[in-house]
Backbone bond lengths (Angstrom), bond angles and torsions (degrees), N, CA, C in turn:
res aa  C-N    CA-C-N  psi(-1)  N-CA   C-N-CA  omega(-1)  CA-C   N-CA-C  phi
1 M - - - 1.424 - - 1.537 109.28 -
2 A 1.285 116.84 129.42 1.455 122.54 179.60 1.541 112.12 -69.24
3 F 1.263 117.10 149.69 1.450 119.93 -178.78 1.548 107.80 -61.01
4 S 1.274 119.63 -37.01 1.472 122.23 -175.82 1.540 111.78 -67.78
5 D 1.373 116.07 -13.79 1.443 117.81 179.93 1.572 113.23 -76.29
6 F 1.312 113.75 -16.94 1.498 118.12 -179.05 1.537 109.19 -78.37
7 K 1.313 115.93 141.70 1.459 121.43 178.65 1.529 114.43 -91.47
8 T 1.332 113.36 -31.10 1.511 118.04 -178.72 1.522 110.06 -135.56
9 I 1.295 113.44 164.20 1.452 118.66 174.95 1.518 111.99 -64.70
10 A 1.350 113.46 -38.06 1.514 119.33 178.12 1.473 111.19 -56.76
11 Q 1.297 119.95 -37.14 1.518 121.86 177.51 1.489 111.52 -63.97
12 V 1.343 117.41 -42.96 1.429 121.33 177.96 1.556 109.81 -61.67
13 Q 1.330 116.24 -46.44 1.477 120.62 -178.98 1.514 110.08 -59.89
14 E 1.310 116.61 -43.12 1.484 120.43 179.24 1.512 111.98 -64.23
15 E 1.327 117.45 -46.79 1.464 122.01 -174.92 1.494 110.10 -64.22
16 Y 1.352 118.17 -45.77 1.464 123.76 -177.53 1.507 115.09 -94.19
17 Q 1.316 118.05 5.14 1.427 125.44 176.85 1.549 109.04 55.18
18 I 1.321 115.53 52.72 1.460 122.25 178.94 1.471 110.73 -94.11
19 K 1.294 120.44 125.62 1.485 125.67 178.97 1.498 106.44 -97.96
20 Y 1.302 116.43 137.28 1.496 123.12 -178.50 1.557 108.12 -123.63
21 S 1.333 114.29 129.99 1.430 119.46 174.34 1.525 110.09 -138.48
22 E 1.298 116.39 150.34 1.482 122.55 -179.53 1.537 108.92 -110.31
23 A 1.313 115.42 148.69 1.451 120.62 173.78 1.525 108.41 -156.87
24 D 1.277 117.13 158.12 1.479 120.23 177.59 1.546 105.12 -88.78
25 F 1.335 114.39 113.29 1.451 119.64 -178.39 1.496 113.48 -92.57
26 I 1.358 116.64 -20.46 1.439 119.75 179.85 1.541 107.60 -108.00
27 E 1.286 116.17 122.78 1.481 119.27 179.73 1.569 108.24 -97.55
28 Y 1.297 113.69 144.42 1.460 121.95 -179.69 1.532 108.09 -76.77
29 I 1.346 112.78 129.46 1.435 119.77 175.50 1.540 108.12 -124.53
30 D 1.296 117.92 127.51 1.464 120.68 -178.43 1.574 108.37 -78.61
31 L 1.344 113.39 99.53 1.482 118.13 178.16 1.511 110.67 -110.27
32 K 1.295 117.41 146.45 1.410 124.18 178.31 1.563 108.09 -122.17
33 P 1.327 116.24 141.84 1.493 115.87 179.23 1.540 107.50 -67.96
34 S 1.371 112.78 157.24 1.460 120.32 -178.69 1.540 108.19 -69.13
35 A 1.337 114.69 160.78 1.461 118.56 179.03 1.506 111.85 -66.43
36 I 1.366 119.63 -33.83 1.440 121.06 178.75 1.495 110.65 -64.51
37 F 1.345 115.64 -43.08 1.498 120.95 -178.84 1.543 108.00 -61.84
38 T 1.323 118.05 -44.41 1.433 121.66 -177.71 1.544 110.54 -63.81
39 Q 1.349 118.24 -40.37 1.428 122.00 -179.40 1.528 108.91 -69.28
40 E 1.276 121.05 -41.84 1.435 123.00 177.78 1.570 112.97 -66.18
41 F 1.314 115.58 -37.95 1.442 119.76 176.22 1.535 111.04 -64.88
42 D 1.347 116.47 -45.37 1.470 119.24 177.56 1.524 111.67 -60.21
43 F 1.318 117.43 -43.06 1.450 123.28 177.81 1.505 110.61 -57.58
44 S 1.329 116.32 -49.65 1.474 123.92 -177.97 1.538 108.46 -62.02
45 E 1.327 115.45 -44.36 1.500 118.33 -176.23 1.550 108.64 -64.13
46 K 1.346 119.46 -40.12 1.425 123.21 -176.03 1.543 112.83 -76.87
47 N 1.311 117.25 -32.67 1.476 120.51 -169.59 1.510 115.91 -111.10
48 M 1.358 118.09 -9.66 1.453 121.38 -177.80 1.523 108.53 -123.28
49 D 1.332 114.78 151.41 1.445 119.25 174.77 1.536 107.05 -85.66
50 I 1.331 115.91 97.37 1.480 119.45 -174.64 1.531 110.66 -86.00
51 F 1.316 118.98 -2.90 1.464 120.37 -173.02 1.557 110.61 -97.63
52 T 1.270 118.76 -2.53 1.490 123.31 176.58 1.498 110.19 -123.00
53 S 1.349 115.65 153.29 1.429 120.09 -177.95 1.529 111.00 -102.34
């Protein structure tokens, strides 16, 4: 049977005995930028035109 003959994903899963499960693969980590990055960003924001290319 051609793949285009299936009307829904559920039909494909049933025909080929595909099991589907969901999980959170990316865990949230509370990260903060370094002090040097923050200082350089503040300097750039105050002294450079960051809105034009």
